Residue, then its C-alpha position, 0 to 999 in steps of 0.5 A: m622965198e629966198f633968204e640970207s642964211i642968217h635970216n632963216k631962223l628968224f623967218v621960221e620963227k615969224f612964220n610959226q608966229h603967224a601960221l595959225k592966224m593964216k590958217a584961221v582966215p576964211g577959206c584957208m584949207s591948209i598951209e605948209l612951210v617947206k624948204d629946198i634941201h639943195t640950197s643950204s636951206t635958204t629957199f622956202f616955199t609956203i603951200s596953201v590950199w584955198r577953197h576959192e581963189a577969191d578967198l586967197n585974194v581977200y587974204r592978200e588984201s587983209e591987214l594980216f597979210n600986210l603985217i606979215w609981209s612988212e615983217l618978212k620983206p626986209l629978210f628976202c635976198a631975192q624977189p619972192q615969187a608966187w604961183t596960183t595953181q590948180s590940183i590935177y591929181h592928189a593921192k592920199h594914203 
């Protein structure tokens, strides 16, 4: 997700406001917010891990998702992108 720099603080505040609600959605194993260190902190990524893709799809159709999206959509300065990926290898300490 890419935002005008003037919206960065507001975006992070809104994410923090909703993060625990998103994590509480059935099937959500974890959620993380990261930012690109090379784009003046205007590019952010959420990384969420879901037990099943069906759980993610239920979330995407939920009232919570629609609420969050309606708050964030006006802040974007570029079309947001999303990928659904599959973990091939994950090393833990």
